[in-house]
C-alpha positions as CSV (number, residue, x, y, z in Angstrom):
1,X,0.0,0.0,0.0
2,X,2.9,2.3,0.8
3,X,4.5,1.6,-2.5
4,X,1.3,2.3,-4.4
5,X,1.1,5.6,-2.6
6,X,4.6,6.6,-3.5
7,X,4.1,5.6,-7.2
8,X,0.9,7.7,-7.3
9,X,2.7,10.8,-5.9
10,X,5.5,10.4,-8.5
11,X,2.9,10.1,-11.3
12,X,1.1,13.2,-10.0
13,X,4.4,15.2,-9.9
14,X,5.3,14.2,-13.5
15,X,1.8,15.1,-14.7
16,X,2.0,18.6,-13.1
17,X,5.6,19.4,-14.0
18,X,5.7,21.1,-17.4
19,X,9.4,20.5,-17.9
20,X,8.7,16.7,-18.1
21,X,5.4,16.9,-20.0
22,X,7.0,15.7,-23.3
23,X,7.7,12.0,-23.4
24,X,10.0,10.1,-25.9
25,X,9.6,6.4,-26.5
26,X,12.2,4.7,-28.8
27,X,11.3,1.9,-31.1
28,X,14.7,0.4,-30.3
29,X,17.6,1.3,-27.9
30,X,20.3,0.0,-30.3
31,X,20.6,1.1,-33.9
32,X,22.8,-0.2,-36.7
33,X,24.7,2.7,-38.4
34,X,22.8,4.0,-41.4
35,X,19.4,2.5,-40.4
36,X,16.2,4.2,-39.4
37,X,15.0,5.1,-35.9
38,X,11.3,5.2,-34.9
39,X,10.3,7.6,-32.0
40,X,7.0,8.2,-30.4
41,X,6.5,11.7,-29.0
42,X,3.7,12.4,-26.6
43,X,2.8,15.9,-25.2
44,X,-0.4,17.2,-23.5
45,X,-1.9,20.5,-24.6
46,X,-5.0,22.6,-23.9
47,X,-5.4,23.3,-27.6
48,X,-6.7,20.8,-30.2
49,X,-4.4,22.2,-32.9
50,X,-1.0,20.5,-33.2
51,X,1.7,22.2,-31.1
52,X,5.0,23.2,-32.7
53,X,7.6,20.4,-32.5
54,X,11.3,21.5,-32.8
55,X,14.1,19.1,-33.7
56,X,17.3,20.1,-32.0
57,X,20.3,21.0,-34.1
58,X,22.2,18.0,-32.6
59,X,19.5,15.6,-33.8
60,X,19.8,17.1,-37.3
61,X,23.6,16.4,-37.2
62,X,23.1,12.7,-36.8
63,X,19.6,12.1,-38.2
64,X,17.3,13.2,-41.0
65,X,13.6,13.3,-40.6
66,X,12.0,11.2,-43.4
67,X,8.5,10.7,-42.1
68,X,6.1,12.3,-39.5
69,X,2.6,11.5,-38.5
70,X,0.4,13.4,-36.0
71,X,-2.6,12.2,-33.9
72,X,-4.6,14.0,-31.3
73,X,-6.8,12.5,-28.5
74,X,-9.3,14.3,-26.3
75,X,-9.0,13.4,-22.6
76,X,-11.7,13.4,-19.9
77,X,-10.0,16.2,-18.0
78,X,-10.7,18.6,-20.9
79,X,-7.3,18.8,-22.5
80,X,-5.7,16.9,-25.4
81,X,-2.9,14.4,-25.9
82,X,-0.9,14.9,-29.0
83,X,1.2,12.1,-30.4
84,X,3.8,12.2,-33.2
85,X,5.3,9.1,-34.9
86,X,8.7,10.2,-36.2
87,X,11.0,8.2,-38.5
88,X,14.6,9.3,-38.5
89,X,17.3,8.2,-40.9
90,X,20.8,7.9,-39.4
91,X,23.2,9.9,-41.6
92,X,26.5,8.2,-40.7
93,X,26.5,4.8,-42.3
94,X,30.2,4.4,-41.6
95,X,30.0,5.3,-37.9
96,X,31.9,3.4,-35.4
97,X,30.2,1.7,-32.4
98,X,29.4,4.4,-29.8
99,X,26.6,5.8,-27.7
100,X,24.8,9.1,-28.6
101,X,23.3,11.4,-25.9
102,X,21.5,14.3,-27.6
103,X,19.8,17.3,-26.2
104,X,16.0,17.2,-25.4
105,X,13.3,17.6,-27.9
106,X,11.0,20.7,-27.4
107,X,7.2,21.0,-28.0
108,X,5.9,24.5,-27.5
109,X,8.9,25.3,-25.4
110,X,8.5,22.2,-23.2
111,X,11.5,19.8,-23.1
112,X,11.6,16.0,-23.2
113,X,14.2,13.7,-21.7
114,X,17.5,13.6,-23.6
115,X,17.7,11.2,-26.5
116,X,20.0,8.2,-25.7
117,X,20.6,5.6,-28.3
118,X,23.5,3.1,-29.0
119,X,25.0,3.0,-32.5
120,X,26.6,-0.2,-33.7
121,X,29.0,-0.2,-36.6
122,X,27.5,-1.6,-39.8
123,X,30.7,-2.7,-41.3
124,X,32.3,-5.7,-39.7
125,X,35.7,-6.7,-41.2
126,X,35.6,-10.5,-41.7
127,X,38.6,-12.4,-40.5
128,X,40.3,-14.7,-43.0
129,X,38.9,-18.2,-42.8
130,X,41.2,-20.9,-41.6
131,X,42.2,-22.8,-44.7
132,X,43.2,-26.5,-44.6
133,X,46.9,-26.8,-43.8
134,X,48.5,-28.6,-46.7
135,X,51.9,-27.8,-45.2
136,X,53.2,-27.5,-41.7
137,X,54.2,-23.8,-42.4
138,X,52.1,-21.1,-44.2
139,X,52.3,-17.3,-44.3
140,X,50.2,-14.5,-45.9
141,X,50.1,-10.7,-45.8
142,X,47.1,-8.5,-46.4
143,X,45.9,-4.9,-46.2
144,X,42.5,-3.6,-45.3
145,X,42.1,-1.5,-48.5
146,X,43.7,-1.9,-52.0
147,X,42.2,1.4,-53.2
148,X,43.1,4.6,-51.2
149,X,44.2,8.2,-51.3
150,X,47.6,9.8,-50.7
151,X,47.8,10.5,-47.0
152,X,45.5,7.7,-46.0
153,X,46.7,5.1,-43.4
154,X,46.2,1.4,-44.2
155,X,46.4,-1.5,-41.7
156,X,48.9,-4.1,-42.8
157,X,48.7,-7.6,-41.3
158,X,51.2,-10.5,-41.5
159,X,50.0,-14.0,-40.5
160,X,52.2,-17.1,-40.0
161,X,50.7,-20.6,-39.2
162,X,52.9,-23.4,-38.2
163,X,52.9,-26.8,-36.5
164,X,55.4,-28.2,-34.0
165,X,58.1,-26.2,-32.2
166,X,60.1,-23.6,-34.4
167,X,63.9,-23.5,-34.2
168,X,66.0,-20.7,-35.8
169,X,63.1,-18.8,-37.3
170,X,64.1,-16.2,-39.9
171,X,61.7,-13.6,-41.3
172,X,62.5,-11.0,-44.0
173,X,61.8,-7.4,-43.1
174,X,58.8,-5.4,-44.4
175,X,59.7,-3.5,-47.6
176,X,57.2,-1.0,-48.9
177,X,57.7,1.4,-51.8
178,X,55.8,4.7,-51.6
179,X,54.7,4.4,-48.0
180,X,56.1,4.6,-44.4
181,X,55.5,1.7,-42.1
182,X,55.0,1.8,-38.3
183,X,54.3,-1.2,-36.0
184,X,51.0,-1.1,-34.2
185,X,51.2,-2.8,-30.8
186,X,52.9,-6.1,-30.1
187,X,52.5,-9.3,-32.1
188,X,49.8,-11.8,-31.0
189,X,50.0,-15.5,-31.0
190,X,47.3,-18.1,-30.3
191,X,46.7,-21.8,-30.8
192,X,43.8,-23.9,-32.2
193,X,43.1,-27.5,-33.1
194,X,42.6,-28.3,-36.7
195,X,41.3,-31.8,-37.3
196,X,43.2,-33.1,-34.3
197,X,46.4,-31.2,-35.2
198,X,47.6,-28.4,-33.0
199,X,48.4,-25.3,-35.0
200,X,49.9,-22.0,-33.8
201,X,49.1,-18.6,-35.4
202,X,51.2,-15.5,-35.1
203,X,50.0,-12.1,-36.2
204,X,51.7,-8.7,-36.6
205,X,50.0,-5.4,-37.6
206,X,51.6,-2.3,-39.0
207,X,50.4,1.1,-40.1
208,X,51.2,2.2,-43.7
209,X,51.2,5.9,-44.4
210,X,50.7,6.4,-48.1
211,X,53.0,9.1,-49.7
212,X,53.1,8.3,-53.4
213,X,50.6,7.3,-56.1
214,X,52.4,4.0,-56.6
215,X,52.7,1.8,-53.5
216,X,54.1,-1.8,-53.7
217,X,54.5,-4.2,-50.8
218,X,57.4,-6.6,-51.6
219,X,57.0,-10.4,-51.0
220,X,58.2,-11.6,-47.6
221,X,60.1,-14.8,-46.8
222,X,60.1,-17.0,-43.7
223,X,62.0,-20.2,-42.8
224,X,62.3,-22.3,-39.7
225,X,63.1,-25.8,-38.5
226,X,60.0,-27.4,-37.0
227,X,60.4,-30.1,-34.4
228,X,57.4,-32.4,-33.9
229,X,56.5,-34.6,-31.0
230,X,58.9,-37.6,-30.8
231,X,61.6,-36.0,-32.9
232,X,65.0,-34.8,-31.8
233,X,65.9,-32.8,-34.8
234,X,63.6,-30.7,-36.9
235,X,63.1,-30.4,-40.7
236,X,63.7,-27.1,-42.5
237,X,60.6,-25.4,-44.0
238,X,60.4,-22.3,-46.1
239,X,57.5,-20.2,-47.3
240,X,56.8,-16.8,-48.9
241,X,54.0,-14.4,-49.7
242,X,52.9,-12.7,-52.9
243,X,53.5,-9.0,-53.8
244,X,50.7,-6.5,-53.0
245,X,49.9,-3.4,-54.9
246,X,47.8,-0.5,-53.8
247,X,45.9,1.8,-56.1
248,X,46.6,5.3,-54.7
249,X,44.7,8.4,-55.8
250,X,46.2,11.9,-55.7
251,X,44.8,14.8,-53.8
252,X,41.7,16.1,-55.7
253,X,42.2,19.4,-57.4
254,X,39.0,20.7,-55.8
255,X,40.5,20.5,-52.3
256,X,41.4,24.0,-51.0
257,X,45.1,24.5,-50.7
258,X,44.8,26.4,-47.4
259,X,43.1,23.4,-45.7
260,X,45.1,20.5,-44.2
261,X,44.6,17.4,-46.2
262,X,42.7,14.7,-44.2
263,X,41.4,11.6,-46.0
264,X,39.2,9.4,-43.8
265,X,36.4,6.9,-43.8
266,X,34.4,8.7,-41.1
267,X,34.8,11.5,-38.5
268,X,33.2,12.0,-35.1
269,X,33.8,15.3,-33.3
270,X,32.4,16.1,-29.9
271,X,33.2,18.9,-27.3
272,X,31.8,19.9,-23.9
273,X,32.8,22.0,-21.0
274,X,33.7,19.8,-18.0
275,X,32.3,20.5,-15.5
276,X,29.4,22.3,-17.2
277,X,29.5,25.9,-15.9
278,X,26.6,27.3,-13.9
279,X,28.0,30.8,-13.9
280,X,31.1,32.3,-15.5
281,X,33.1,35.3,-14.1
282,X,35.4,37.5,-16.1
283,X,39.0,36.2,-16.3
284,X,38.1,32.9,-14.7
285,X,39.1,29.9,-16.9
286,X,36.7,27.3,-18.4
287,X,38.0,23.9,-19.4
288,X,36.8,22.6,-22.8
289,X,37.3,18.9,-23.6
290,X,37.4,17.9,-27.3
291,X,37.0,14.2,-28.5
292,X,37.9,13.6,-32.1
293,X,37.7,10.0,-33.7
294,X,38.8,9.6,-37.3
295,X,38.3,6.3,-39.0
296,X,41.0,5.2,-41.4
297,X,43.7,7.6,-40.1
298,X,46.3,7.5,-37.4
299,X,46.2,9.9,-34.5
300,X,49.6,11.6,-35.3
301,X,48.0,13.0,-38.5
302,X,44.9,14.5,-36.8
303,X,44.8,18.3,-36.8
304,X,44.6,19.9,-33.3
305,X,42.6,22.9,-32.3
306,X,45.5,25.0,-31.1
307,X,45.0,28.0,-33.4
308,X,41.5,29.0,-32.2
309,X,41.1,32.7,-31.9
310,X,38.2,34.8,-30.6
311,X,37.8,38.5,-29.9
312,X,35.9,37.7,-26.7
313,X,37.9,34.8,-25.3
314,X,41.6,34.1,-24.7
315,X,42.2,30.4,-25.6
316,X,45.2,28.4,-24.3
317,X,45.9,24.7,-25.1
318,X,46.2,22.5,-21.9
319,X,46.9,18.9,-22.8
320,X,46.7,16.6,-25.9
321,X,46.3,12.8,-25.8
322,X,46.8,10.6,-29.0
323,X,45.9,6.9,-29.4
324,X,45.5,4.4,-32.3
325,X,43.0,1.6,-31.9
326,X,41.4,-1.1,-34.1
327,X,37.6,-0.9,-33.8
328,X,35.5,-3.5,-35.7
329,X,38.5,-4.2,-37.9
330,X,39.2,-0.6,-38.8
331,X,41.9,1.8,-37.7
332,X,40.6,4.7,-35.5
333,X,42.9,7.6,-34.6
334,X,41.7,9.3,-31.4
335,X,42.5,12.8,-30.1
336,X,41.5,14.1,-26.7
337,X,42.4,17.7,-26.3
338,X,41.8,20.1,-23.4
339,X,41.6,23.9,-23.8
340,X,41.3,26.8,-21.4
341,X,38.9,29.6,-22.2
342,X,39.3,32.9,-20.4
343,X,36.5,35.5,-20.9
344,X,38.0,38.9,-21.7
345,X,34.9,40.9,-20.7
346,X,31.4,40.6,-19.2
347,X,28.2,40.0,-21.0
348,X,26.7,37.5,-23.4
349,X,29.8,36.2,-25.2
350,X,29.7,34.0,-28.3
351,X,32.1,31.0,-28.3
352,X,34.0,30.1,-31.5
353,X,32.8,27.1,-33.5
354,X,34.9,23.9,-33.8
355,X,35.2,23.0,-37.5
356,X,37.1,20.1,-39.2
357,X,37.4,19.8,-42.9
358,X,38.1,16.3,-44.2
359,X,37.8,14.2,-47.4
360,X,35.3,11.3,-47.4
361,X,37.1,8.5,-49.2
362,X,34.0,6.4,-49.5
363,X,31.9,9.0,-51.4
364,X,34.9,10.8,-53.0
365,X,33.8,14.3,-51.8
366,X,34.7,16.9,-49.3
367,X,33.0,16.8,-45.9
368,X,32.9,19.0,-42.8
369,X,32.3,18.2,-39.1
370,X,31.4,21.1,-36.8
371,X,30.5,21.7,-33.2
372,X,28.6,24.9,-32.3
373,X,29.6,25.9,-28.7
374,X,26.9,28.6,-28.6
375,X,27.4,31.5,-26.1
376,X,27.7,32.0,-22.3
377,X,26.8,34.8,-20.0
378,X,29.9,36.2,-18.2
379,X,29.6,38.1,-14.9
380,X,31.9,41.0,-14.0
381,X,34.9,40.5,-11.7
382,X,34.3,40.0,-7.9
383,X,31.5,38.5,-5.9
384,X,28.3,40.2,-6.9
385,X,26.1,38.6,-4.1
386,X,28.2,38.5,-0.8
387,X,26.5,36.6,2.0
388,X,24.6,38.7,4.5
389,X,23.5,37.9,8.0
390,X,20.2,39.4,9.2
391,X,18.8,39.7,12.7
392,X,16.5,36.7,12.3
393,X,19.5,34.5,11.6
394,X,21.3,35.8,14.8
395,X,18.3,35.1,16.9
396,X,18.1,31.5,15.7
397,X,21.7,30.7,16.4
398,X,21.8,31.8,20.1
399,X,19.6,28.9,21.5
400,X,21.5,26.3,19.5
401,X,24.8,27.5,21.1
402,X,23.3,27.1,24.6
403,X,22.2,23.6,23.7
404,X,25.6,22.6,22.6
405,X,27.1,23.8,26.0
406,X,24.5,21.7,27.9
407,X,25.3,18.6,25.9
408,X,29.0,19.2,26.5
409,X,28.6,19.1,30.3
410,X,26.6,15.9,30.1
411,X,29.3,14.4,27.9
412,X,32.1,14.8,30.4
413,X,30.0,13.0,33.1
414,X,29.4,10.1,30.8
415,X,33.1,9.8,29.9
416,X,34.0,9.7,33.7
417,X,31.6,6.8,34.3
418,X,33.1,4.8,31.3
419,X,36.7,5.3,32.6
420,X,35.8,4.2,36.2
421,X,34.0,1.1,34.9
422,X,37.0,0.1,32.6
423,X,39.4,0.4,35.6
424,X,37.3,-1.9,37.7
425,X,37.2,-4.5,35.0
426,X,41.0,-4.4,34.5
427,X,41.6,-4.9,38.3
428,X,39.3,-7.9,38.4
429,X,41.1,-9.5,35.4
430,X,44.5,-9.1,36.9
431,X,43.3,-10.8,40.1
432,X,42.0,-13.7,38.1
433,X,45.2,-14.2,36.2
434,X,47.3,-14.3,39.4
435,X,45.3,-17.3,40.6
436,X,45.9,-19.3,37.3
437,X,48.7,-21.9,37.3
438,X,51.7,-21.1,35.1
439,X,51.8,-22.8,31.7
440,X,54.7,-25.0,30.6
441,X,56.9,-23.9,27.7
442,X,56.1,-25.9,24.5
443,X,59.0,-27.6,22.5
444,X,59.8,-26.1,19.0
445,X,57.6,-27.4,16.1
446,X,60.7,-28.4,14.1
447,X,63.4,-29.4,16.7
448,X,67.0,-29.6,15.4
449,X,68.4,-33.1,16.0
C-alpha cells in the first residue's frame, strides 16, 4: 500500500511538471549505423491544434527526418494528448560503435528527456577463414584497402601458421615502396586445433602511411626448423607471400590548398565544458574537452585545435592525448584535447565554432564536421552577491549554542563513568590471572636433531 502511494505521488508530480510533459519512446535502444530510428513523441496541450515540434540541431547532425505522422486524442480532463510518430534516418552509415546522448526535444517550449541511443558499426571486417593446412608452415600478408588516397593510413597484417616447435626462425623485413610503415602494438599468438592437429598462429600489424601514387609491398620470406613430438631434430621449412599493390589516388584538385589534407572513412567530433559551468566570471578559466575520432587515419595525422582565436575569449591549449585503436577491424585515430577559455569581458559572449574539414574517401567528396559551442553569460569580476546575515539569523543561532554547551557538560560526566568502569574490569582480570597456574613452555615445532 505504501509503494502504491509513492508511485501515485510520482505520477502526479510528473503530470503537473511542465518540464517533463514531453515523453519520448524509442522503437529500439540499439541502432545499426545507417538504419532508421522510430520515435513516439507524446505531449499534452490545452489546444486541439497540433503544437510546434522542434528538432534540436544536434539531432539534425546525426539524423534526417524522413516521415512524420500526428494524432490528437481528447482526454476526460478537458485537455488533449498529441502524439507524433517520427521516422529518423541515421546519416553516418560508416559510424563506429558508440553511444549518442543528444539534447532534449522541445514541443511548444517544453522539453523532453535527452535522446539516448547506442549506435553499432554496420561494417564488420571479416577475418580470413582458416584454410586447410596442406603444409606445416604457411604465411600470408594482407591490407584492409587496396584502393586509397595519398595521406590515408592502411592497416597491414602478417599471418604465420605453423605446427610443432620452431627452431632458428628467420623472417625478411617489411619492404614498402611509396609508404612509411610503423608497428601497431605487439604481435599476438594463439593456438587452435585443426582436425586433431595443434596449430599456432602469429599475427603482426603495422600502419602504412601512403605518400606516393604507386605503392608496392614486396614479398616476404620465412624459414624455420619445425620439431614435432617424438623428434629430436627438426626439418627445415620455407614459405613466402605474394606481392601486394595499392591503387593510390592523388589529392583532388577541388580540395582547398589552405586546408590541411585529411582523407578518412568517417569522423566523429564532440566537445563539452567539464564540468558544465553554472555561472562564469570574467578572467576565470573554463575547461573545454574535445574528443575527435577519425576512421582510417592514425592519430599523429589529426589536426589539433591550437590556433583557435576569438575577440571575446583568450584560448590556451592545456593537454593533448593521442591513441591508435582497431575498432571493428578498422583503424581509428583518437585525439583528446583540453583547452582553457578565459573571458575577456562581461556580457553574453559567443564562443567560437569547432570546424574540421576532411575528405570522405567512400563518397569521394569533401566533408565538414562542426560543433557549435553557442554562447555564455559572463559576470563581472568580484563577488556580486556577498552573503549577508540578518537579525533573524542571529536570533536563531543563540539557542543552538546554549544547547551545545549543555550537551558538552553531560558528555564529560558520561566519559567519567566509562573510565571508572573500565578500571574496575582491569583490576578484576589481573586478580583472576594471578590465581591461574603457570603454563609450561612448548617444544619447538621443528626441533633440530
